Each structure stands twice: as C-alpha cells, then as structure tokens.
C-alpha positions in Angstrom: 7.2 -3.8 -10.0 4.9 -4.8 -7.2 5.7 -8.1 -5.5 3.7 -9.8 -2.8 5.1 -9.7 0.7 6.8 -12.8 2.0 8.1 -13.5 5.5 11.7 -13.3 4.2 11.0 -9.5 3.5 9.8 -8.9 7.1 12.7 -6.6 8.2 12.6 -4.4 5.2 8.8 -4.3 5.2 8.8 -3.2 8.9 11.4 -0.6 8.1 9.3 0.9 5.4 6.1 0.6 7.4 7.8 2.5 10.3 7.8 5.7 8.1 4.0 5.8 8.4 3.0 8.3 11.1 0.7 5.8 12.9 3.3 3.0 12.9 6.1 4.6 15.0 5.5 2.4 18.1 7.2 -1.0 17.8 4.3 -2.9 19.4 1.9 -1.2 17.0 4.2 -2.0 14.0 4.4 -5.7 15.1 0.6 -5.9 15.4 0.2 -4.4 11.9 2.7 -6.9 10.4 0.8 -9.7 12.1 -2.4 -8.5 10.5 -0.9 -8.6 7.1 0.5 -12.0 7.7 -2.6 -13.6 9.1 -5.7 -11.8 7.8 -6.8 -12.8 4.3 -8.4 -9.4 3.6 -5.1 -7.6 4.4 -2.4 -7.8 1.6 1.0 -6.3 1.6 3.0 -5.5 -1.5 6.6 -4.3 -1.9 7.9 -2.2 -4.8 11.1 -3.5 -6.3 13.3 -1.8 -8.8 16.9 -2.8 -8.2 16.2 -3.0 -4.5 12.9 -2.9 -2.5 12.2 0.8 -2.1 8.5 1.0 -1.3 5.6 -0.7 0.3 1.8 -0.5 -0.1 -0.6 -2.3 2.2 -4.3 -2.8 1.3 -7.4 -4.2 2.8 -10.2 -5.7 0.7 -13.4 -4.0 1.8 -16.3 -5.9 0.4 -16.5 -7.0 -3.2 -15.7 -3.7 -4.9 -13.5 -1.6 -2.6 -9.7 -1.8 -2.1 -8.7 0.4 0.8 -5.1 1.6 0.9 -4.0 1.2 4.5 -0.3 2.0 4.2 2.0 3.5 1.6 5.6 4.2 2.1 8.7 4.9 0.0 12.3 4.8 1.2 13.2 8.5 1.9 16.2 8.4 -0.5 13.8 7.5 -3.3 11.0 9.9 -2.6 9.7 12.6 -5.1 10.5 10.3 -8.0 7.0 9.0 -8.7 7.4 5.6 -6.9 4.3 6.0 -4.8 2.2 6.9 -7.8 3.6 3.9 -9.7 2.6 1.6 -6.8 -0.9 2.9 -6.7 -1.2 2.7 -10.5 0.1 -0.9 -10.5 -2.3 -1.9 -7.8 -5.2 -0.3 -9.7 -4.2 -2.3 -12.8 -3.8 -5.5 -10.7 -7.4 -5.2 -9.4 -9.3 -3.5 -12.2 -12.7 -4.5 -10.8 -12.1 -2.7 -7.5 -12.4 1.0 -6.5 -9.3 2.3 -4.9 -10.0 4.2 -1.7 -7.8 5.5 1.2 -7.9 5.8 4.9 -7.1 9.0 7.0 -3.3 8.3 6.7 -3.2 7.7 3.0 -6.0 9.9 1.6 -3.9 13.0 1.0 -1.4 11.1 -1.1 -3.9 8.9 -2.9 -5.9 12.0 -4.0 -2.7 13.3 -5.6 -2.4 10.1 -7.6 -5.5 11.0 -9.7 -7.3 7.7 -9.1 -10.8 8.9 -8.3 -13.6 6.4 -7.6 -16.0 8.3 -9.9 -13.5 7.8 -12.8 -13.2 4.1 -12.2 -14.8 0.8 -13.2 -17.9 1.1 -11.2 -19.3 4.0 -13.1 -18.3 2.9 -16.7 
C-alpha cells in the first residue's frame, strides 16, 4: 500500500531514490529530498508490503496533471509488479488528475497502461 513520506523514512527513501539514474550524486539526492520535504507541489510516497520496498515521487502540475518524477523499487523486489501497483494506487488516489511522466519515468509509465487519453479528462 502507498504511504506518505515522513522524515522518519528519510534513509530508506534516499536509498530507494538513489536507484534513479539522475539521483546518483549525493548532493543531487539531498536536494531532491529537500524538495519533497519543503515544496507543497512535490509529494513522496513509499510502497509498503511487509517492508518498504518502493518509492514514487510526484509533482502536482496545475489542476489536472500529476507528473511522476521518480519511481523506484528495491532490486530484490523488481519484476513482481510493484511499480505498476504503485502507479495504479496513485491513479486511484487522485482520480481527477491525469498521470504523466518525465524523461526518467516515461518508459516505465508507458508500460503501466495508464494513458492520458483513457483517463478522466476525456470521459
């Protein structure tokens, strides 16, 4: 299930975020975490089963768009559908928003079969 990020999860969130190709540098990783902690439009969620095994970071872009900035799953839990579950849960959490992706997350999001033309805005 998706849970909102709290400061107590900082180390595990940074660990998961560091798997993103654009978050390898420690200073960049710390800046990204600060954005999630301080900017209202940036929200970070963790995926918890028995343990926290995934992370998804979003940015609210206007009134209708939800941009997936980061998505990461612990390597030992990959290829089990966790990433798709996170995207689906997020889509269900914000049904009024269209899920979009950035250059780092678009290839994965496209595999999740959540297409803007199939979503709320065109119903």
